[in-house]
C-alpha positions as CSV (number, residue, x, y, z in Angstrom):
1,X,-12.6,-70.8,-78.8
2,X,-15.8,-69.1,-80.0
3,X,-18.3,-71.5,-81.5
4,X,-21.3,-69.3,-82.2
5,X,-21.6,-66.2,-84.3
6,X,-22.6,-64.3,-81.2
7,X,-19.5,-65.5,-79.3
8,X,-17.2,-64.6,-82.3
9,X,-18.7,-61.1,-82.4
10,X,-18.3,-60.6,-78.7
11,X,-14.6,-61.7,-79.0
12,X,-14.1,-59.1,-81.8
13,X,-15.7,-56.4,-79.7
14,X,-13.7,-57.4,-76.6
15,X,-10.4,-57.1,-78.6
16,X,-11.4,-53.7,-79.9
17,X,-12.4,-52.4,-76.5
18,X,-9.3,-53.8,-74.9
19,X,-7.1,-51.9,-77.4
20,X,-9.0,-48.7,-76.7
21,X,-8.7,-49.1,-73.0
22,X,-4.9,-49.8,-73.3
23,X,-4.6,-46.6,-75.3
24,X,-6.3,-44.6,-72.5
25,X,-4.2,-46.3,-69.9
26,X,-1.1,-45.2,-71.9
27,X,-2.4,-41.7,-72.0
28,X,-2.8,-41.7,-68.2
29,X,0.7,-42.9,-67.6
30,X,2.1,-40.3,-70.0
31,X,0.1,-37.5,-68.2
32,X,1.5,-38.7,-64.8
33,X,5.1,-38.9,-66.2
34,X,4.8,-35.3,-67.6
35,X,3.9,-34.0,-64.1
36,X,6.7,-36.0,-62.5
37,X,9.2,-34.6,-65.0
38,X,8.0,-31.1,-64.3
39,X,8.4,-31.7,-60.5
40,X,11.9,-33.1,-61.1
41,X,12.9,-30.0,-63.1
42,X,12.8,-28.0,-59.8
43,X,10.6,-25.1,-61.1
44,X,7.4,-24.9,-59.0
45,X,5.4,-22.8,-61.5
46,X,6.1,-25.2,-64.3
47,X,5.1,-28.1,-62.1
48,X,1.9,-26.4,-61.1
49,X,0.9,-25.6,-64.6
50,X,1.7,-29.2,-65.7
51,X,-0.4,-30.5,-62.9
52,X,-3.4,-28.3,-63.8
53,X,-3.1,-29.3,-67.5
54,X,-2.9,-33.0,-66.8
55,X,-5.4,-33.4,-64.0
56,X,-8.3,-33.2,-66.4
57,X,-6.9,-36.0,-68.5
58,X,-6.5,-38.2,-65.4
59,X,-10.0,-37.4,-64.2
60,X,-11.5,-38.1,-67.6
61,X,-9.9,-41.6,-67.7
62,X,-11.2,-42.3,-64.2
63,X,-14.7,-41.2,-65.3
64,X,-14.6,-43.8,-68.0
65,X,-13.7,-46.4,-65.3
66,X,-10.4,-47.4,-66.9
67,X,-8.8,-47.1,-63.5
68,X,-10.6,-46.8,-60.1
69,X,-11.4,-43.3,-58.9
70,X,-9.6,-43.9,-55.6
71,X,-6.4,-44.7,-57.5
72,X,-6.8,-41.5,-59.5
73,X,-7.3,-39.6,-56.2
74,X,-4.2,-41.2,-54.7
75,X,-2.0,-40.2,-57.7
76,X,-3.3,-36.6,-57.7
77,X,-2.8,-36.3,-54.0
78,X,0.8,-37.6,-54.1
79,X,1.7,-35.4,-57.1
80,X,0.2,-32.3,-55.5
81,X,1.9,-33.0,-52.2
82,X,5.2,-33.3,-54.1
83,X,4.6,-29.9,-55.7
84,X,3.7,-28.3,-52.4
85,X,6.8,-29.6,-50.8
86,X,9.0,-27.9,-53.4
87,X,11.2,-25.1,-52.1
């Protein structure tokens, strides 16, 4: 695998960064699931507040380039459309 000290260090750093990114991706998925759960509850006001609380989390993760900004935008648009279509 890594033969030089520099390569060993980069491998260590990559593992640490990968773990951090995985944690942020998990946070993103949790935020999206919270919004979906609020939408499925049927209460529009709860869904709106959940959306407003979790959008900042989603945007923050996109700013760190964990996921692409277009994917973030697509998720937010679909969730917001689901909230707007509620009775």
